N, C-alpha and C positions, 0 to 999 in steps of 0.2 A: 872239851869239844862238845859235850852235851849241853853245857851252859850256853856256849855260843849258838848251838842249834835252836835251843829254847828261846833265846833272845831274838834270833832271826824270825822264828815263828810268831813270836809276840808282835814284832814289829809288822810283819806281813799281815797278820790279823787286823792290827790297828789301822793299817793303810786301807784294807778293804772296807772295814766298817766305817772308815772316815769319809767314804764317798757319799754318804747320806747327808742330806740337808734337812733341817727343821727349824721353824720360827722359834725364837727365844722363849716364848710363852708356852710352846708345846714341844719341848726338847726330847731327844732320844736319851732316856735315862733309865735303862734296864737295870743298872746297878744301884738304884736309889736307896735300898735298904742298907747296903754297905756304905754308900756314899755318906748317908746320914750318920752312921756311926763315926766315920772318919771326920766328918764336919764337927760332930760333938767333941771329939778328941782335940781338934784343932782350936775350937772355942775355949776349951779348958787351958790348953797350952798358952794361948793368947792372953787369957785373963789373968793367969798367975805368973807368966814369964814375959812374953813379948810386950804386952801393952803397958805394964809398970815400967819397963826399961824405956820404952818409947816415950812415955809420959815424963820420966826423969830427965831424958835427954832434951825434950821440948822445953822443960822448966829451966834447966841449967844453961843451955846453949843459947846465946843471943841470936836474934833473928838473922843478922848478916852471916853468922857462922853456920846456922842451918841452911841458909840459901846457898852459901859456898859449897857445903857438902853435897847438896842436891845437884848443883851445877857440875861438880866434879864427876859425880857418877852418871849423869846425863852424858857428859862428854865422853866418858869411857864406852858408852853404848853406840857412839857415832859410827865406828867401823861397821858394826852390825847393821845399822840403818843404811849405810852406803852400799854394802854388798847386796842386801835384799832389795834396795831401790834399783840396782842394776839388774838383778835377776828378774824384776817385774817390768823392765824396760822404761823406768822412770829416770831417763839419763840425765835431763836438766836438774831434777831434784837431787840426783846422787852427786852431780858436780857441786851443787850448792852446799850439800851436806859435807862433802869433802872439804871445801873451803872453809865451812863452819868449824869442822874438827880442827884444821890447821890453825885457824885464827884464835879459837879459844884455847888451844894447847899451848900457844906461844904468848900472844898479847893478853890472853885471859889467864895467865899463870896456871898452867896445867888444867884449865878448865874451871877453876874456882870462880871465875867471872865469866858471864855470858855476853861478851862483847860482840859476838857474831850477830845476835838477834838485832842489836842496835844498828848493825852494819847492813841490814836488810836480808839476812840469811835466817829464816825462822827455822825452828826445831821440828823435825819430823820423827815418826816413830814406826820403824818397820822391823819385822822379824820374819824368821822362816815359816812360822805358822801362817803369817799373813801371805807369805809368797805362794805356799802351795794352795791356800784358800783362793788367791788371785787367779790360779790356773783351774779353778773349778772343783777342788777337793773340799767336800763338806766337812763340818765339824765332827761328824760321828757321834759317838756316845760322849755324854757328859761325865766327867770324872772329878772326884775329890781326892786330892792326894795329901798324904800325911805331911804337915808342916808347910808344904808348898801351896796348898789351897786349890782353888778351882782350875779346872783344865778341860781337855777334850782329847779324843784320839789324835785329831789333827795337831792340836798344840803340844801334846806330849811329844810327837815326832818332831815338831818344830823346836822344842827345847833341846833335842839332840843335835839339830842343825846349828842352833844359836851357840852352842858350846863352843864351837870352833872359831866364832867371831867374838866371844866374850873375853873379858880381861882375865878371868880365872885360867883360861887355857894357856895364856902367856906368862903368868907369874909362876916361876920355878920354885920359889920358896913357899912351902906349904904354910908356914906361920903367917907370912904376909898375905897370901891368898885367902886364908880363913879370916884373917882380920878385916880385910876389904870386904869380903862377903858379909860378915857380921855387921859392920858399919852400914853397908848398903841396905840390909834388911831393916836395921833400926830406923835409918833415914826414911825408908819407904813407909814403915809403919807409923812414924811420927807424922808424916804428911797425910795419913788417913785418919788421924785422931778426930778431926772436926766432923767426920761422917759417922762416927760411932753411934750417934743418937738414932740414926735411921735403922741400924740394926737393932738396937735396944727396943725400938717401938714397933718392929715388925711382928705381925701375927705368926709368921712362919719364916724364920730367919734363913733356913736352908733355901727356900724357894726364892727369897729376895736376892741372895747371893748368886744363885744359879741364873736367874733371869738377868740381873745386872751384868754379870760376867759375859753371858753369851750375847747380850745386846752390844756390849762394848766391843767385843771381838768381831761381830758382824759389821759394826760401824768401821772398825780399823780395816778390815778386808776390803771394803767398798769405799774407803775414804770418805766416810761420813754420809754416803748416799747408796744404802743397800736397796735392792728391788723390793717392792711391796710384797711380793709373794713370799720372800724370805723372811719378811718382818712379820707378816700376819697369816701366812699359809694360803690356802686356796682363796679365802676372803679377800686377799689383796688384788685379785683380778677383777673384782667388782667395782 
């Protein structure tokens, strides 16, 4: 019971602090000292574990195989996109995404092939963090999570909502679920390999990742057209 109460308090606190907006260049980051420690840990874990595995996968798997794996996991995310599209009132987009999921799951051989894009149904990316942002909830504090990487109060809550529309919720066999998750992580990391040089050349890797993440999430919430005030702060009004 105490654990449940503590969890409820944590979520309530996160919800309250998530009401704040800040431009990506001047984020709310009161936990920066702790976040930097976690970021350093994540860099070490990536350097010695995840990146070597991703590079091995990238070297061994032919491009068509890697593309098929990426398509497969993108297809598994479509139900999440459909649900959050509906929650945001994007009914036409949600209808297209539903058709996309059905077409790729059948004619696309369980999503290994993206035949829906060629059929005029482009891929969208919606999640619960974007949904509550769509209704005006700010990102709140910037957070760096162990292993999971950058987040925010809002997106941490969004992860909880996304759990119920993610594939791991419906896979009853633990071994299969963990195997899918591992493959998903490796595929995602392999796709990020070309961008590694940006991090290596950055004067402050932590600031680069923080700014890039918050900028990306802001763009997603506003479908690529965020208000200038949220991008630049008060200067955006000038």
